[in-house]
C-alpha positions in Angstrom: 43.3 -35.3 72.2 46.2 -37.7 71.6 44.2 -39.2 68.7 43.8 -35.8 67.0 47.5 -35.1 67.5 48.4 -38.5 66.0 46.2 -37.9 63.0 47.6 -34.4 62.5 51.2 -35.7 62.5 50.3 -38.6 60.1 48.7 -36.1 57.7 51.8 -33.9 57.8 54.0 -36.9 57.1 51.8 -38.0 54.2 51.8 -34.5 52.7 55.6 -34.4 52.9 55.9 -37.8 51.2 53.5 -36.7 48.5 55.4 -33.5 47.7 56.9 -33.7 44.2 60.7 -33.7 43.8 61.4 -34.4 47.5 64.1 -37.0 46.6 65.9 -34.5 44.4 65.9 -31.8 47.1 67.2 -34.3 49.6 69.9 -35.3 47.1 71.0 -31.6 46.9 71.1 -31.4 50.7 73.2 -34.6 51.0 75.6 -33.3 48.3 75.9 -30.0 50.2 76.6 -31.9 53.5 79.6 -33.7 51.8 80.9 -30.6 49.9 79.7 -27.4 51.5 78.9 -24.6 49.0 81.1 -21.5 49.1 79.0 -18.3 49.5 79.1 -15.7 46.8 78.4 -17.9 43.7 75.8 -17.4 41.0 72.8 -19.6 41.8 70.8 -21.1 38.9 67.5 -22.4 40.1 64.4 -23.6 38.4 63.0 -26.4 36.2 64.4 -29.0 33.9 65.8 -26.5 31.4 68.3 -25.7 34.1 68.5 -29.3 35.4 69.6 -30.5 31.9 72.1 -27.7 31.4 74.7 -29.8 33.0 77.7 -28.0 31.4 76.4 -24.5 32.3 79.7 -23.8 34.1 81.6 -24.2 30.8 79.6 -21.4 29.2 80.7 -19.0 32.0 84.3 -19.8 32.8 85.7 -17.9 35.8 82.2 -17.4 37.3 81.4 -20.1 39.9 77.9 -21.4 39.4 75.6 -23.6 41.5 73.0 -25.3 39.4 69.8 -26.3 41.4 67.4 -27.0 38.6 65.1 -29.8 39.5 62.6 -32.1 37.9 59.9 -30.5 35.8 59.2 -28.1 38.6 56.6 -25.3 38.6 56.7 -22.0 40.5 54.6 -23.6 43.2 57.4 -26.1 43.8 60.0 -23.3 43.8 57.9 -21.5 46.5 57.6 -24.7 48.5 61.3 -25.5 48.5 62.7 -21.9 48.5 64.2 -22.3 52.0 66.0 -25.5 50.9 67.2 -24.5 47.4 67.9 -20.8 47.6 68.2 -19.5 51.2 71.1 -21.6 52.3 73.5 -20.7 49.6 74.2 -17.0 50.2 74.5 -16.4 46.4 76.0 -13.3 44.7 73.2 -13.5 42.2 70.1 -15.6 41.6 69.1 -16.7 38.1 65.6 -18.2 37.8 63.9 -20.2 35.0 60.4 -21.4 35.9 56.8 -20.9 35.0 56.4 -22.8 31.7 55.5 -26.0 33.4 52.7 -24.2 35.4 50.8 -23.7 32.2 51.4 -27.3 31.0 50.2 -28.7 34.4 46.7 -27.3 34.1 44.6 -26.0 31.3 43.0 -23.6 33.7 46.2 -21.8 34.7 46.2 -18.3 33.4 49.0 -15.8 32.7 48.0 -13.9 35.8 48.2 -17.1 37.9 51.8 -17.6 36.9 52.5 -13.9 37.4 51.1 -14.0 41.0 53.1 -17.2 41.8 56.2 -15.5 40.5 55.5 -12.5 42.8 55.1 -14.8 45.8 58.5 -16.4 45.0 60.1 -13.1 44.4 58.9 -11.6 47.7 60.0 -14.8 49.6 63.5 -14.5 48.2 63.6 -10.7 49.0 62.7 -11.5 52.6 66.0 -13.3 52.9 68.1 -11.4 50.3 66.8 -7.8 50.0 69.6 -6.6 47.8 70.9 -9.7 45.9 70.4 -9.3 42.2 67.7 -11.5 40.7 67.7 -12.4 37.0 64.6 -14.0 35.5 64.9 -15.8 32.1 61.7 -15.5 30.1 59.7 -18.6 29.5 60.7 -20.1 26.2 58.5 -21.0 23.2 58.7 -24.8 23.1 57.3 -26.3 19.9 55.6 -29.1 21.8 53.7 -26.4 23.7 52.8 -24.3 20.7 49.2 -23.9 21.9 50.4 -22.3 25.1 52.5 -19.5 23.5 50.0 -16.7 24.0 49.7 -17.5 27.7 53.5 -17.8 27.9 54.0 -14.5 26.1 51.5 -12.7 28.3 53.1 -14.1 31.5 56.5 -13.0 30.3 55.2 -9.5 29.7 53.6 -9.3 33.2 56.8 -10.5 34.9 59.0 -8.2 32.8 56.8 -5.2 33.7 56.9 -6.1 37.4 60.7 -6.5 37.5 61.2 -3.2 35.7 59.8 -1.5 38.8 62.1 -3.4 41.2 65.7 -2.7 42.1 68.5 -5.1 41.6 66.6 -7.2 39.0 66.8 -8.1 35.3 64.6 -9.7 32.8 66.3 -11.7 30.1 64.2 -12.2 27.0 65.0 -15.5 25.3 61.4 -16.0 24.0 61.9 -13.8 20.9 65.4 -15.0 20.2 64.0 -18.5 19.8 61.4 -17.6 17.2 61.8 -17.7 13.4 60.9 -14.9 11.0 57.3 -16.1 11.0 57.1 -15.9 14.8 57.1 -19.7 15.2 59.4 -21.6 17.6 62.7 -22.6 16.0 62.5 -26.4 16.1 66.2 -26.8 15.4 67.0 -25.5 18.9 65.3 -28.4 20.6 65.8 -32.1 21.2 63.5 -34.7 19.7 60.9 -34.1 22.4 60.6 -30.5 21.1 60.5 -29.3 24.7 64.0 -29.5 26.0 66.9 -27.7 24.3 70.0 -28.9 22.5 73.3 -27.2 22.5 72.2 -24.6 19.9 69.4 -23.6 22.2 71.6 -23.3 25.2 74.0 -21.2 23.2 71.3 -18.7 22.7 70.6 -18.6 26.4 74.3 -18.2 27.2 74.6 -15.3 24.8 71.5 -13.6 26.2 72.7 -14.1 29.8 76.4 -13.3 29.4 76.2 -9.6 30.3 74.1 -10.3 33.4 76.3 -13.2 34.6 79.5 -11.3 34.2 78.3 -8.0 35.7 78.3 -7.3 39.4 74.6 -6.2 39.3 71.8 -6.4 36.7 
């Protein structure tokens, strides 16, 4: 019996060590232990598009923001770490950007897979915060992921339709704002990797988000 218990604990430890982005999450927790977060701020949470938006506070002066974008995270990672990166902060509003990496991680991932993962995350957040406004930024059309655009557009449509039926939510469409007249991704909005955005790209996001960030509810 002791042998089985030891093996079980060992497997649990190995699984924890193997979980992506564990170091980043622990860094957030260490930072919070040194400087506790004041409740009632706007929480940005998601993947590297938020992680690299290091000056996001400058775009929304007067509105305290917590940025908890991490790694190249997928919705599965958000679900796994939700109790560490969302629940503790008691935010006034939650802004999410995630889902694009789910498609890039596996060719077999469908738009419905991403939609169902988002629903799981949404329900988990709602269990802790039943009335807190949740804002979802649509997945963007990255030039380096041009082949995924149909899946991304379909996933966006599913998530938008779902949120339209939910209270205290908003869907912010940046996908179409980042296309040219031919319906192609605007390459000038991106860094050399054609995946992450430059200042012009973030300016579009800030403009699209402004009304939601400044309002008391979506």
